[in-house]
Each structure stands twice: as structure tokens, then as C-alpha cells.
N, C-alpha and C positions, 0 to 999 in steps of 0.2 A: 649420671650420678645418682645412688639412692637418694630417697629422700631424708634418710637420717643424715648422710652427709652433706646433703644443702643445706639442712638445717645446722649443723653443726659449723659449716662455713660460715653462714648467715650471723651465727654467736658469733663467731672469732671477728668476723667484721664488724660489728655493732661495738662490740667490748673497745676494739682500738681503736675506732672512731672516736668513741667517747674520751677515751685519751689523749686522741689529736688535738679534737675541738677544746679541750681544758688548756691547750698549749704548754702539755708535758715536756719538756725538752729533753727526753729520754727515747735512743731508738728502740722502738718495741717489736721491730719485725723481724723474723729468722731467715737469715740469708740461705738460699739453696742454689748452689752452681749450675748453671746450665751454660751453654755456649754463648758467647755474644755476636755480633754480625761484623764487629768492627777490629781489626788487626792492632798493636802497636804501632803508635806514629801518625795513627790518623787523625788529621784536624776535625773536629767537629764543631758545627755553628750552631748556638742555640737562639733562638728569637721568638718574638712575640709581638703582636700589634693590638689587643685586649686587655692591658693591665690594667685595673682599676684597686682604688685604694680610699675605703670611704672610711672619712675620718670624723672629727667632733673636735674644733678647737674654741675655747673660751666658749662652750655652749651652742657655738653653730655648726649645724652636722654640713659635710662637702663631700663630695668625689671628685678625687684627681684621677686623670686619665692619662696613660703615658701611650703613643701609638708607635712606638719603636724602641724594643727593648732588647738589644744582642751581648750576645757573649760568644766569644772562642777558645777552646781548649784544645792541646792534644792528649790523646788516649795513650796512658805508658802501660807496659808490661806489668806493673806494679798496681794497677788499679783492678781492684777485685770488685768488692763490695761497696769502696768508696773512690772519688774522683776528684782532687783538688782541682777549682777553675778561679780564674783572674773574676775581677768584682766585675759583673754585669753593667753595660752602659746603657743607661734610660736618656730618651729623648722625645722632643713632641708632646712633652706632656702639659696638660690644659688643666683648668679649674672650673669646676661644673657649676657654680655661681656668678661667673665672671666670664660665659663664653665667648663674648663676642667685644669683650674688652683688649686692646692692644697689649696692655700688660697683664694680660691674665694669664701667659705662662707660668706655670711651676717649674720646680727643680729637684730630682729625686738623684741625689749623689750618693756612690758606696764607696767603698772603702775597704782594705784589707791590714790596716793598722792594727788592730787586736787580735788578729788570726785569718784564718782563710776561709774561703768561700767553697761551698763543697756540694757533690753530688753525693748520695748516698740510696743505694739501690737492696732489696730485699723484697721477698714472698712470702705473703701472710697463709698460712694455712698446715693442716697436717692430715693424715687419715684419708687421702685423694681429693684435697680440698685444693685444684689449681686457679679458683680465680681470687683477684683481691692483690694482683700485683701490681707495688707501690712504688714510686721513689720519689724522696728525700731533696731539698733544696736547704742547705743549712746555710744563715746568715751570721757571721761573727758578732760579738758584741760591739754594739755601735756601728754596726756596718752598713746602715745607708741613713742618709738625712734629707726630710723632706722640708723645702721651702715652697709654700704655697701661696700665691697672689692673695689670700683672703688676710694671711699676715705675712706681709714680708720680710718683716723684721725677727721672726720666730723661727727656728727649723724645730723639725721634730723626728727625735731620735728614736731610730728602730731598733729593737731587740737590746734596751739600752744595760739591763742586767746582767745578760750572758749569751750565748751562742744558742740560738733560735733555730730549731728544724721544723721546715716545714713540710707535710707529705701529702701529698695527692694521688690520683688515679692516672697509672702508667701504663700507655696502649701499646706494647713492641710490636705491632704491625704498623702503626700509625706513626709511630716515634714521637708520640706526644704526650705531655705531663700538663695534667689541669689540676690546678688548685680552687677551690670555691670558699668563699667568706672564712679564709684560714685567719686565725687568728693572728696577731702581731702587734706586740706590745709597745707601745709607743710612749715617749716623756718628750715634754716641751721645753727648750732652754730657756724661756724666757715668757712663757703662755701655758695653757692649761691645753693638754688634748688629752682627752676621753681615753683610756686605754681597756681595751684593745682595739686597734685599726682593723679592718677586714681588706683581706687582700684577695682578689680573684686574677690569674691569669692562665691563659694555655700558651705552654713553651711548646715549641716545634725544632726536633735534631734535625738535621741536615750534615752527614748521611744521617740515616736512620740509627741508634744505636743497638735496637734489636731487644732480645728477651736477655737483660739485665736481672742481676747480676751474673757473671762478672763483666765489667766494662770491656775489657779486650780479651781475645780469645786465644 
């Protein structure tokens, strides 16, 4: 790729990264149709063993980790740049401040009462820019709630004001989505959470979704 094209790509990526890091809830990618590796009706499992949520509750910083996050969805013929998925399940969540205490387990509960969870795919770039493939995870309004062992009587509500689209780098050869320090608005039910919290996670898709969009070939 010519130097001018690489610089153009870098400029596009930097510009969009700033938008994402500012928790803009608007999709800014440009969908580029390519062939996917799965057919309609394929059941896909998304899983992670390294979810981390950095929070600050009532002035005390803490890190919540979840060792088992899973979700299963079926790809349909209508899934082009977006795919609706069930709320994921998070288990084996622990609190960094009290890791050895028997009551140190945390809970991260998800729901779809205000809307659907979604995957949204796009590919940035123009003029020969093929780098920058991204995948977004959309959380509906109040789609998740954290109960920390640090403050067991208070819930931290994620995405309290509206749907939240978190985008990260997608590797189509490995079938992985990586979010690093994604900004997640959070509000306490009866305590004070510093907003936003920071979310980091690597999600693996099995079978591999391949180069999306579209989700279904």
C-alpha cells in the first residue's frame, strides 16, 4: 500500500478511535459487503474468560473480573451488518479488593427489557484502506447491572441513559473481538459510581464468523 494510503488509513482510524473513546453512541463505520464464512442457521457461541471492569464506587477504585462469559445465537439470512443476540451470561465474577474472602463474589446480570443486544459489523477505510476491521457490541439501555462485594447493597447500572455501542478490533482469521478500556457509562442505584467504567474483554466466536459483514453468506 502506498505511503499516502497508509497515512490516510491512519488518519481515518485515529479520527474514529477518538469518537469511540468519547462514548459516542452512533455507529460511524462504513459497511463493506464481503462473503462470510457461516451459513444461515449456524449456531455460534461467543465466549470470554478475561472480562475486566474497572470501577470506582463511593470513591474507592476496584476491578471486577469475570472468568466465564458466554452467549449463543443463531445466524439468520437477515443478518447483514447487524445481528440480534440474547443477553450474555457472566459467571465466576470476583472482586479485586477482597479476592480471598468467601463473600467476595460479584454478580454481573444482563437483560433485554429495554431492547435487544446486538453485534454490528463494519469496515473502515476508503481509497485502498483494508485495515481497521471492527465489530461492535451494542448494550441496550440499562442492559446490565453490577453488584460488587464491595457494595453489595448497591447496583451499578450500565448504559443507564440509552443504548451503548462498544467497538473494538475484530480479527476475522482468529474470530476474536477485543475491547480495551472501552468507556461504559454507569450509575449507582443508591451509591455513587464514577462514570464511565472501563471495560476490557476478548470475545472468541465458535465457529469463526469470518470476514463480516455480512454475518450470513
